[in-house]
C-alpha positions as CSV (number, residue, x, y, z in Angstrom):
1,X,13.5,15.1,11.5
2,X,14.4,11.4,11.0
3,X,17.8,10.2,11.9
4,X,19.3,9.5,8.4
5,X,21.9,7.0,7.8
6,X,23.7,5.9,4.6
7,X,22.8,8.8,2.4
8,X,24.6,7.3,-0.7
9,X,27.6,8.3,-2.8
10,X,28.8,12.0,-2.3
11,X,28.6,12.6,-6.1
12,X,25.1,11.2,-6.3
13,X,23.6,13.2,-3.3
14,X,25.3,16.5,-4.5
15,X,24.7,16.2,-8.3
16,X,21.9,14.8,-10.2
17,X,18.7,13.6,-8.6
18,X,17.7,9.9,-9.0
19,X,14.9,8.9,-11.4
20,X,12.9,7.1,-8.6
21,X,12.6,7.0,-5.0
22,X,11.3,3.8,-3.5
23,X,10.0,3.8,0.0
24,X,9.9,0.5,2.1
25,X,8.5,0.9,5.6
26,X,10.1,-1.8,8.1
27,X,9.4,-2.6,11.8
28,X,10.7,-5.2,14.1
29,X,9.9,-7.9,11.6
30,X,13.1,-7.7,9.7
31,X,13.2,-10.9,7.7
32,X,10.5,-10.4,5.0
33,X,12.0,-7.0,4.1
34,X,15.4,-8.5,3.0
35,X,13.7,-10.1,-0.1
36,X,12.0,-6.7,-1.0
37,X,15.1,-4.6,-0.6
38,X,17.1,-7.3,-2.7
39,X,14.6,-7.2,-5.5
40,X,14.8,-3.3,-5.5
41,X,18.5,-3.3,-5.8
42,X,18.6,-6.1,-8.4
43,X,16.7,-3.8,-10.7
44,X,18.6,-2.9,-13.8
45,X,18.7,0.7,-13.2
46,X,19.5,0.4,-9.5
47,X,22.1,3.0,-9.8
48,X,19.3,5.6,-10.6
49,X,17.1,4.6,-7.9
50,X,17.0,6.0,-4.3
51,X,15.9,3.3,-1.8
52,X,14.4,4.8,1.3
53,X,14.4,2.4,4.2
54,X,12.0,3.7,6.7
55,X,13.0,2.0,10.0
56,X,10.2,2.2,12.6
57,X,11.9,-0.2,15.1
58,X,13.7,2.4,17.0
59,X,17.3,2.2,18.2
60,X,18.8,-1.2,19.0
61,X,17.2,-3.1,16.2
62,X,19.4,-5.3,13.7
63,X,20.6,-3.4,10.6
64,X,18.5,-3.8,7.7
65,X,20.0,-6.0,5.0
66,X,21.0,-3.7,2.0
67,X,21.2,-0.6,4.2
68,X,25.0,-0.2,3.2
69,X,24.2,-0.1,-0.5
70,X,25.1,3.1,-2.3
71,X,21.5,3.6,-3.4
72,X,20.1,3.2,0.1
73,X,19.3,5.7,2.7
74,X,18.0,4.7,6.2
75,X,15.4,7.1,7.8
76,X,15.3,6.0,11.5
77,X,12.0,7.1,13.2
78,X,11.1,6.8,16.8
79,X,8.9,4.0,18.1
80,X,5.2,4.7,17.9
81,X,5.5,6.4,14.3
82,X,2.5,5.2,12.3
83,X,2.5,3.7,9.0
84,X,1.1,6.9,7.4
85,X,3.6,9.1,9.2
86,X,6.4,6.8,8.1
87,X,5.3,7.0,4.4
88,X,4.8,10.7,4.5
89,X,8.3,11.1,6.0
90,X,9.6,9.3,3.1
91,X,7.7,11.7,0.7
92,X,9.2,14.7,2.4
93,X,12.8,13.3,2.3
94,X,12.8,11.8,-1.2
95,X,15.1,13.3,-3.8
96,X,13.4,12.0,-6.9
97,X,10.2,13.5,-8.5
98,X,8.6,10.3,-8.5
99,X,8.1,8.1,-5.2
100,X,7.1,4.5,-5.3
101,X,5.7,2.7,-2.1
102,X,6.6,-1.1,-1.7
103,X,5.4,-3.1,1.3
104,X,8.1,-5.1,3.1
105,X,6.4,-8.3,2.2
106,X,6.5,-7.7,-1.6
107,X,9.0,-8.6,-4.1
108,X,9.6,-6.5,-7.3
109,X,10.0,-8.4,-10.7
110,X,12.7,-7.6,-13.2
111,X,11.9,-4.3,-15.2
112,X,9.6,-3.0,-12.4
113,X,11.4,0.2,-11.8
114,X,12.1,0.9,-15.4
115,X,8.4,0.5,-16.3
116,X,7.4,2.9,-13.6
117,X,10.0,5.6,-14.9
118,X,8.7,5.1,-18.4
119,X,5.0,5.4,-17.5
120,X,5.5,8.4,-15.4
121,X,6.8,10.2,-18.6
122,X,3.1,10.4,-19.4
123,X,0.4,12.6,-17.9
124,X,-0.2,10.5,-14.9
125,X,-0.3,11.6,-11.2
126,X,0.0,7.9,-10.1
127,X,1.0,4.6,-11.6
128,X,0.2,1.1,-10.5
129,X,0.9,-2.3,-11.8
130,X,0.2,-6.0,-12.0
131,X,0.0,-8.1,-8.7
132,X,1.0,-11.7,-8.5
133,X,0.3,-14.0,-5.4
134,X,3.3,-15.4,-3.6
135,X,1.4,-17.9,-1.5
136,X,-1.6,-19.4,-3.4
137,X,-3.4,-22.0,-1.6
138,X,-2.3,-20.9,1.9
139,X,-5.2,-20.3,4.3
140,X,-6.9,-17.0,3.5
141,X,-4.4,-16.0,0.7
142,X,-6.6,-17.0,-2.2
143,X,-9.5,-15.1,-0.6
144,X,-7.6,-11.9,0.3
145,X,-5.8,-12.0,-3.4
146,X,-9.4,-12.2,-5.2
147,X,-11.1,-9.5,-3.0
148,X,-8.2,-7.1,-2.8
149,X,-6.3,-7.5,-6.0
150,X,-8.9,-8.4,-8.6
151,X,-8.5,-5.5,-10.8
152,X,-4.7,-6.2,-11.0
153,X,-4.6,-10.0,-11.4
154,X,-2.3,-10.8,-14.4
155,X,-2.9,-10.0,-17.2
156,X,-3.8,-6.5,-15.9
157,X,-5.3,-4.1,-18.3
158,X,-3.2,-1.0,-19.4
159,X,-4.9,2.3,-19.1
160,X,-6.7,4.9,-17.1
161,X,-8.4,3.8,-13.8
162,X,-10.1,5.2,-10.9
163,X,-8.0,3.3,-8.4
164,X,-4.5,1.8,-8.1
165,X,-3.4,-1.0,-5.9
166,X,-3.1,0.5,-2.3
167,X,0.5,0.7,-0.7
168,X,2.3,-0.6,-3.6
169,X,1.9,2.3,-6.2
170,X,3.7,5.3,-7.4
171,X,3.1,9.1,-7.4
172,X,4.4,12.4,-8.4
173,X,6.0,13.7,-5.2
174,X,5.0,17.2,-5.8
175,X,1.2,16.4,-5.8
176,X,1.6,14.4,-2.6
177,X,3.2,17.3,-0.8
178,X,0.2,19.5,-1.8
179,X,-1.8,17.4,0.7
180,X,0.1,19.2,3.6
181,X,-0.9,17.9,7.0
182,X,-3.4,15.4,5.6
183,X,-0.8,13.4,3.9
184,X,-0.1,10.8,6.6
185,X,-3.8,9.8,7.0
186,X,-4.3,9.7,3.2
187,X,-1.3,7.5,2.7
188,X,-2.8,5.1,5.2
189,X,-6.3,5.2,3.6
190,X,-4.8,5.3,0.0
191,X,-8.0,5.0,-2.0
192,X,-9.0,8.4,-0.4
193,X,-5.6,9.8,-1.6
194,X,-6.4,8.5,-5.1
195,X,-10.0,10.0,-4.9
196,X,-8.3,13.2,-3.8
197,X,-6.1,13.3,-6.7
198,X,-8.7,12.5,-9.3
199,X,-11.2,15.0,-7.8
200,X,-8.3,17.7,-8.6
201,X,-8.2,16.7,-12.2
202,X,-5.3,14.3,-12.1
203,X,-5.3,10.9,-13.6
204,X,-4.1,7.4,-12.6
205,X,-2.8,4.8,-14.8
206,X,-2.2,1.0,-14.7
207,X,0.9,-0.4,-16.5
208,X,1.1,-4.2,-16.7
209,X,4.9,-4.0,-16.8
210,X,5.1,-2.8,-13.3
211,X,5.0,-6.3,-12.0
212,X,5.4,-7.4,-8.2
213,X,4.7,-10.3,-6.0
214,X,2.6,-9.8,-3.0
215,X,2.7,-12.2,0.1
216,X,-1.0,-12.3,0.9
217,X,-2.4,-12.5,4.6
218,X,-2.9,-16.3,5.1
219,X,-3.7,-16.7,8.7
220,X,-6.9,-15.9,10.7
221,X,-5.1,-13.6,12.9
222,X,-4.8,-11.3,10.0
223,X,-8.4,-10.5,10.4
224,X,-7.7,-8.0,13.1
225,X,-5.4,-6.1,10.7
226,X,-8.3,-5.8,8.2
227,X,-10.5,-4.4,11.1
228,X,-8.0,-1.8,12.1
229,X,-7.2,-0.6,8.7
230,X,-10.9,-0.3,7.8
231,X,-11.6,1.5,11.0
232,X,-9.0,4.2,10.0
233,X,-10.5,4.2,6.6
234,X,-14.1,4.6,7.9
235,X,-13.2,7.3,10.3
236,X,-11.2,9.4,7.7
237,X,-13.7,8.9,4.9
238,X,-16.5,10.1,7.1
239,X,-14.5,13.0,8.4
240,X,-13.1,14.3,5.2
241,X,-16.5,13.9,3.4
242,X,-18.4,15.8,6.3
243,X,-20.8,12.9,7.0
244,X,-23.5,14.1,9.2
245,X,-24.6,12.0,12.3
246,X,-27.6,10.9,10.4
247,X,-25.6,9.5,7.5
248,X,-23.2,7.7,9.7
249,X,-26.1,6.0,11.4
250,X,-27.7,5.2,8.1
251,X,-24.4,3.7,7.0
252,X,-24.4,1.5,10.1
253,X,-28.0,0.4,9.4
254,X,-27.1,-0.6,5.9
255,X,-23.9,-2.6,6.8
256,X,-25.4,-6.1,6.6
257,X,-26.3,-5.5,2.8
258,X,-22.8,-3.7,2.2
259,X,-21.1,-7.0,3.3
260,X,-22.9,-8.8,0.5
261,X,-22.8,-6.0,-2.1
262,X,-19.1,-5.7,-1.7
263,X,-18.6,-9.4,-2.3
264,X,-20.7,-9.1,-5.4
265,X,-18.9,-6.2,-6.7
266,X,-15.5,-7.8,-6.1
267,X,-16.6,-11.0,-7.7
268,X,-17.9,-9.2,-10.9
269,X,-14.6,-7.3,-11.2
270,X,-12.6,-10.6,-11.2
271,X,-15.0,-12.3,-13.6
272,X,-15.1,-9.5,-16.0
273,X,-11.4,-9.9,-16.6
274,X,-10.9,-13.4,-15.7
275,X,-14.0,-15.6,-16.3
276,X,-12.0,-18.8,-15.7
277,X,-11.7,-18.0,-12.0
278,X,-15.3,-18.7,-11.4
279,X,-14.6,-21.8,-9.4
280,X,-11.8,-20.1,-7.2
281,X,-14.4,-17.3,-6.6
282,X,-17.1,-19.9,-5.6
283,X,-14.8,-21.9,-3.4
284,X,-13.4,-18.9,-1.6
285,X,-16.7,-17.0,-1.2
286,X,-17.3,-18.0,2.5
287,X,-13.9,-16.5,3.4
288,X,-14.3,-13.4,1.3
289,X,-17.7,-12.9,3.0
290,X,-16.0,-13.2,6.3
291,X,-13.2,-10.9,5.5
292,X,-15.9,-8.4,4.1
293,X,-17.9,-8.6,7.3
294,X,-14.8,-7.6,9.4
295,X,-14.0,-4.7,7.0
296,X,-17.6,-3.4,7.0
297,X,-17.6,-3.6,10.9
298,X,-14.5,-1.5,11.1
299,X,-15.7,1.0,8.6
300,X,-19.0,1.3,10.6
301,X,-17.2,1.8,14.0
302,X,-14.7,4.4,12.4
303,X,-17.6,6.4,11.2
304,X,-19.6,6.3,14.4
305,X,-16.9,6.4,16.9
306,X,-13.6,7.7,15.1
307,X,-10.4,5.8,14.7
308,X,-9.4,5.9,18.3
309,X,-6.0,4.0,18.4
310,X,-6.7,2.0,15.3
311,X,-3.9,3.4,13.3
312,X,-1.4,2.6,16.0
313,X,-2.8,-1.0,16.2
314,X,-2.8,-1.3,12.5
315,X,0.9,-0.1,12.2
316,X,2.0,-2.6,14.8
317,X,0.1,-5.5,13.2
318,X,1.4,-4.6,9.6
319,X,5.0,-4.1,10.6
320,X,5.6,-6.3,13.6
321,X,2.9,-9.1,14.0
322,X,4.1,-12.5,13.0
323,X,0.4,-13.9,12.9
324,X,-0.5,-12.6,9.5
325,X,1.2,-14.3,6.5
């Protein structure tokens, strides 16, 4: 059990459940999280939100800004807790029937939480939104934005989708709990969580009024984060799908072509919705190709050799490394 601090006002914890739980996982890098927390607590319905601050910095770290707010609860976890384990803890501890995840380097825009609650009144297992870039023109930022968020660049298209933006979407809590022991791995490799939901007959929805700003990776040091995350993803996908040794080797042999095919698919996704971005795609294509090469290499090694310590390394990079954004 996590050490819990700041459980909110007595009448709220003892009476009605909140409309929405919002989980923000934080490590030693405390500064960026302050803006994320402020943006959630500034939402018009903040009094109906439970903000779960999942603190993975261990004891002795500075208090998180906003942790004393009546809507906030701090879940203090031991050092070494992985990103997926931290998010799964938030799911298990949440008091609302809907849980939204927000990376600590993101800022919600006004109306974000109200739009999530409205959308979840529909028949959706998960809801995602529209993603704005906080740092256009900075290093790798534009390439990361185009290849990672092309489906959700404003104006996003409202409706049923196969996938939502990873690490910054919301879900019905009861469905997540059905994943049991697999939940931490699925919450790290979130596209696989979404596949798991849709395979069970559930539906995912994009709501453009769910708007937030993402600070993209801009430094070349962030490439190691792409590698570690994709190694976890590659291992998890191969294991869960029961890939044979022959299929894993075949995937590795096809990897050079996969680098190019990924780039073409990502580019076509952007151009289909935003044809005026052709020049941005052309200009950033060398960097996009590089990022894809790192990602595919991580997938290949994950499939062939397992994740090893990749999730621990990804967690440290994601929450603590200053050489990313």
